[in-house]
Legacy VTK file of the C-alpha trace (Angstrom):
# vtk DataFile Version 3.0
C-alpha trace
ASCII
DATASET POLYDATA
POINTS 316 float
48.058 14.415 1.480
46.850 12.503 4.654
45.450 15.942 5.789
43.863 16.547 2.573
41.565 13.205 3.048
41.283 13.669 6.815
39.906 17.158 6.407
37.477 15.588 3.480
36.644 12.488 5.301
35.761 15.138 8.498
33.518 17.312 6.242
31.981 14.297 4.591
30.872 13.249 8.327
29.913 16.489 9.141
27.660 16.630 6.433
26.302 13.239 7.110
25.579 13.712 10.754
23.618 17.051 9.863
21.884 15.131 7.014
21.125 12.218 9.867
19.423 14.500 12.250
17.403 15.951 9.306
16.079 12.396 8.215
15.611 11.419 12.058
13.030 14.599 12.108
11.239 13.145 9.115
10.941 9.697 10.108
9.656 11.408 13.847
7.065 13.302 11.994
6.031 10.278 10.169
6.199 8.205 13.091
4.034 10.621 15.087
1.762 11.243 12.432
0.093 7.965 13.259
0.916 7.373 17.012
-0.677 10.720 17.536
-3.659 10.616 15.119
-6.859 10.592 17.488
-7.838 6.963 16.575
-3.931 6.178 18.562
-4.498 8.885 21.245
-7.934 8.136 22.113
-9.062 5.809 24.998
-9.082 2.039 24.402
-12.529 1.742 24.598
-13.008 4.510 22.233
-10.860 3.639 19.995
-12.527 0.091 19.763
-15.799 1.425 18.889
-14.333 3.895 16.157
-11.924 1.502 14.436
-13.881 -1.880 14.676
-13.999 -3.892 11.588
-17.759 -3.991 11.863
-17.579 -0.153 11.242
-17.044 1.869 8.272
-14.682 4.875 7.932
-15.577 8.017 10.224
-18.498 10.022 9.188
-20.371 6.830 7.584
-23.059 4.623 8.966
-22.767 1.843 11.056
-22.772 -1.710 8.794
-22.910 -5.763 9.943
-19.360 -7.070 10.351
-17.584 -7.795 6.856
-20.459 -5.625 5.073
-19.369 -3.344 2.195
-19.780 0.464 2.175
-20.631 1.862 -1.347
-19.690 5.776 -3.072
-21.232 6.652 -6.366
-19.524 9.503 -7.579
-22.585 10.614 -10.241
-26.357 9.052 -10.205
-26.496 5.400 -11.667
-29.433 3.660 -12.693
-29.789 0.984 -10.270
-27.868 2.387 -7.314
-24.110 1.176 -8.918
-21.823 2.014 -5.942
-18.358 2.554 -7.468
-16.200 2.567 -4.657
-16.849 -0.147 -1.865
-15.253 -0.307 1.206
-14.869 -3.540 3.603
-13.541 -3.840 6.572
-13.029 -7.942 7.292
-13.066 -9.739 10.564
-12.533 -12.700 12.636
-8.948 -14.571 11.162
-8.851 -11.427 8.849
-9.439 -8.811 11.127
-7.235 -5.589 10.046
-7.227 -6.101 6.417
-9.663 -3.964 4.450
-10.688 -4.335 1.091
-11.317 -1.340 -1.411
-13.366 -2.810 -4.340
-13.606 -0.550 -7.565
-17.056 -1.219 -9.223
-17.708 0.804 -12.221
-18.696 -1.321 -14.580
-20.488 0.582 -17.247
-16.990 2.021 -17.434
-14.889 -1.092 -17.256
-13.520 0.587 -13.761
-12.144 3.929 -15.763
-11.102 6.690 -13.474
-12.567 9.853 -13.460
-12.196 13.003 -11.267
-14.944 12.103 -8.801
-13.946 8.295 -8.375
-10.444 10.032 -7.615
-11.752 12.391 -5.143
-13.816 9.894 -3.548
-10.588 7.020 -3.077
-8.379 10.132 -1.795
-11.071 10.437 0.825
-11.208 6.924 1.712
-7.310 6.780 1.698
-7.021 9.683 4.167
-9.299 8.174 6.625
-7.785 4.900 6.511
-4.087 6.579 7.139
-5.420 7.530 10.867
-6.782 4.001 11.700
-4.584 2.312 13.517
-7.130 -0.789 13.367
-5.542 -1.039 9.489
-3.227 -3.583 8.933
-3.148 -4.233 5.146
-5.542 -2.564 2.836
-6.212 -5.039 -0.592
-7.187 -3.284 -3.365
-9.483 -5.116 -6.557
-12.241 -5.352 -8.551
-15.796 -5.856 -8.272
-16.221 -6.162 -12.222
-15.487 -9.536 -13.307
-12.692 -9.523 -15.667
-11.310 -5.851 -15.151
-9.052 -4.680 -12.584
-8.972 -0.818 -12.624
-3.824 2.735 -4.725
-2.932 5.521 -3.239
0.404 6.211 -0.690
-1.306 4.622 2.509
1.628 3.914 5.094
0.312 0.191 5.963
1.251 -2.500 3.194
-0.995 -2.608 0.058
-1.810 -4.947 -2.014
-2.790 -4.885 -5.838
-5.163 -8.225 -6.657
-5.587 -8.184 -10.594
-7.876 -10.719 -11.627
-8.685 -9.160 -15.102
-7.352 -6.269 -17.293
-5.553 -3.458 -15.950
-4.370 -1.200 -18.578
-3.371 2.181 -18.648
-4.525 4.036 -15.247
-5.421 0.345 -13.908
-1.682 -0.695 -14.091
-0.759 2.347 -12.728
-2.904 2.097 -9.829
-0.893 -1.283 -9.415
2.388 -0.131 -9.520
1.325 2.259 -6.715
0.646 -0.577 -4.293
3.854 -2.419 -2.254
2.780 -6.294 -4.006
0.660 -7.085 -6.844
-0.729 -10.237 -7.381
-2.373 -10.974 -10.443
-4.271 -14.513 -12.432
-2.228 -15.901 -15.101
-5.074 -14.881 -17.599
-4.768 -11.409 -16.569
-3.701 -8.843 -18.947
-1.577 -5.484 -18.179
0.078 -2.657 -20.257
0.615 0.647 -20.424
-0.867 1.341 -23.563
-0.969 5.043 -23.636
1.531 5.773 -26.297
-1.026 3.937 -28.749
-3.188 7.436 -27.833
-0.276 9.721 -28.946
0.207 10.313 -24.952
2.433 8.807 -22.110
1.204 7.437 -18.772
0.525 10.144 -16.440
-0.392 8.772 -13.421
3.062 7.471 -12.610
3.517 5.048 -14.889
6.857 6.221 -16.678
8.206 6.288 -12.979
6.707 3.363 -11.244
7.585 0.969 -14.008
11.191 1.784 -14.775
11.697 1.272 -10.537
10.097 -2.080 -10.590
10.964 -3.842 -13.855
14.327 -1.875 -14.755
14.678 1.218 -17.183
15.453 -0.812 -20.254
12.355 -2.997 -20.445
9.786 -0.561 -18.819
11.109 1.666 -22.400
10.310 -1.213 -24.323
6.901 -2.222 -22.990
6.073 1.441 -22.992
6.955 2.282 -26.554
5.564 -0.965 -27.937
2.242 -0.505 -25.849
2.853 -4.037 -25.354
0.191 -5.940 -23.279
1.723 -8.942 -21.248
-0.275 -11.924 -19.177
0.414 -12.839 -15.599
2.323 -15.199 -16.236
5.227 -13.089 -18.473
4.348 -10.283 -15.724
5.600 -12.470 -13.014
8.818 -13.555 -15.077
9.797 -9.918 -15.342
8.993 -8.801 -11.926
5.816 -6.840 -12.748
4.236 -9.022 -10.316
5.126 -10.736 -7.325
2.593 -13.695 -7.894
1.344 -15.411 -10.501
-1.306 -17.896 -9.917
-4.249 -19.879 -11.793
-7.665 -18.493 -12.347
-10.304 -20.020 -10.437
-14.148 -20.552 -11.326
-15.113 -17.994 -9.172
-12.575 -15.579 -10.982
-10.673 -14.203 -7.660
-7.664 -16.362 -7.614
-5.524 -13.421 -7.330
-7.522 -11.452 -4.520
-7.531 -14.737 -2.784
-3.601 -14.963 -2.685
-3.873 -11.282 -1.895
-5.706 -12.294 1.261
-3.313 -15.094 2.434
-0.509 -12.534 1.957
-2.166 -9.964 3.970
-3.029 -12.456 6.547
0.208 -13.065 7.155
1.169 -9.579 7.826
-1.249 -9.177 10.468
0.753 -10.737 13.525
3.728 -8.026 12.382
3.928 -5.294 15.043
2.216 -2.909 13.155
3.874 0.381 14.069
7.287 -1.698 12.795
5.331 -2.317 9.163
4.697 1.225 8.986
8.011 2.364 9.554
9.979 -0.354 7.803
7.595 0.536 4.838
8.820 4.070 5.286
12.325 2.845 5.214
12.171 1.159 2.090
10.581 3.977 0.154
12.541 6.566 1.279
15.623 4.412 1.140
15.182 3.600 -2.661
15.267 7.255 -3.598
18.412 7.763 -2.414
22.446 6.209 -2.331
23.123 3.674 -0.030
24.818 5.650 2.668
21.930 7.683 2.976
19.703 4.893 3.158
21.410 3.052 5.705
20.715 6.665 7.999
17.148 6.790 6.920
17.000 2.950 8.376
18.984 4.117 11.609
16.377 7.144 12.328
13.314 4.985 11.406
15.209 2.079 13.482
15.274 4.595 16.337
11.299 5.328 16.474
10.508 1.701 17.039
12.817 1.916 20.407
10.713 3.292 22.910
7.075 2.064 21.276
5.318 -0.140 23.482
4.578 -2.644 21.141
8.667 -2.994 21.070
8.283 -4.114 24.892
5.454 -6.046 24.108
7.236 -7.758 21.508
10.176 -8.882 24.011
7.617 -10.005 26.995
5.706 -12.315 24.681
9.058 -13.917 23.619
9.911 -14.462 27.121
6.808 -15.687 28.314
6.772 -17.942 25.204
3.139 -16.878 23.820
1.718 -14.533 20.879
2.527 -10.819 21.095
-0.606 -8.722 21.552
0.193 -5.763 19.526
-1.615 -2.587 19.514
0.073 -0.198 17.560
1.565 2.024 19.953
LINES 2 318
144 0 1 2 3 4 5 6 7 8 9 10 11 12 13 14 15 16 17 18 19 20 21 22 23 24 25 26 27 28 29 30 31 32 33 34 35 36 37 38 39 40 41 42 43 44 45 46 47 48 49 50 51 52 53 54 55 56 57 58 59 60 61 62 63 64 65 66 67 68 69 70 71 72 73 74 75 76 77 78 79 80 81 82 83 84 85 86 87 88 89 90 91 92 93 94 95 96 97 98 99 100 101 102 103 104 105 106 107 108 109 110 111 112 113 114 115 116 117 118 119 120 121 122 123 124 125 126 127 128 129 130 131 132 133 134 135 136 137 138 139 140 141 142 143
172 144 145 146 147 148 149 150 151 152 153 154 155 156 157 158 159 160 161 162 163 164 165 166 167 168 169 170 171 172 173 174 175 176 177 178 179 180 181 182 183 184 185 186 187 188 189 190 191 192 193 194 195 196 197 198 199 200 201 202 203 204 205 206 207 208 209 210 211 212 213 214 215 216 217 218 219 220 221 222 223 224 225 226 227 228 229 230 231 232 233 234 235 236 237 238 239 240 241 242 243 244 245 246 247 248 249 250 251 252 253 254 255 256 257 258 259 260 261 262 263 264 265 266 267 268 269 270 271 272 273 274 275 276 277 278 279 280 281 282 283 284 285 286 287 288 289 290 291 292 293 294 295 296 297 298 299 300 301 302 303 304 305 306 307 308 309 310 311 312 313 314 315
């Protein structure tokens, strides 16, 4: 009996070691995807020029500090910009705000808008100066991200129904005004949530409650959303109608001082770990932790602690 148990344990250990080796390769590849990107491998002077928050995404014209760059999926009278990308500066340097601005369609998604968002996401992924991305609506009263390696925050100041809520569920953190309205209402139209809602909602609030909300097509406000764990923060709406955005900005500012490589790897470890059992998750954590050891940022963190000064991280 003891020999059988020992043999089984040895087999399990061998499998775990092979799995850890595979996970280490995955973590290494994910880590190198931003450390070896064009912006990460370029000289400091060229990197500063190409990633400055006063400049837009690569391939687009330069803008004044804190200005917004707009993209339209189709011609609109009056020149409506459907997607606005804004790099913040000064104390918010490192934060990028993506604003949806399809007022004529209440921010309803179409194929062209999704294509534009995908293009922006790809550019942001390789920009090591970007620390946090906030998704918000530029249309008052309506909210309507993608899988980025940096923290993402959904600021819900208005209505987020169907695809709008599914976009918010794709973000790491959700903030809502207490007056906001959220729900996956697709069953009212004899369809189901088809942009991740049936998978992300139960992972966020639990299977039973997710089924209840989807089966009933129920709409909840920000206060109830906070009570069931759909959003992390619910704030009273202000006169400007941007209370959730203001809270999201404050959260993003809290993230800015942290090591950017560590933030990306921590997100990777959490996301991958949630899809597997605890033992495998711990192996993922071990593999991801190993990726932070040889970074320049880790050495800078130790030096800053020793010299009693704020660290100056470069994302390397």
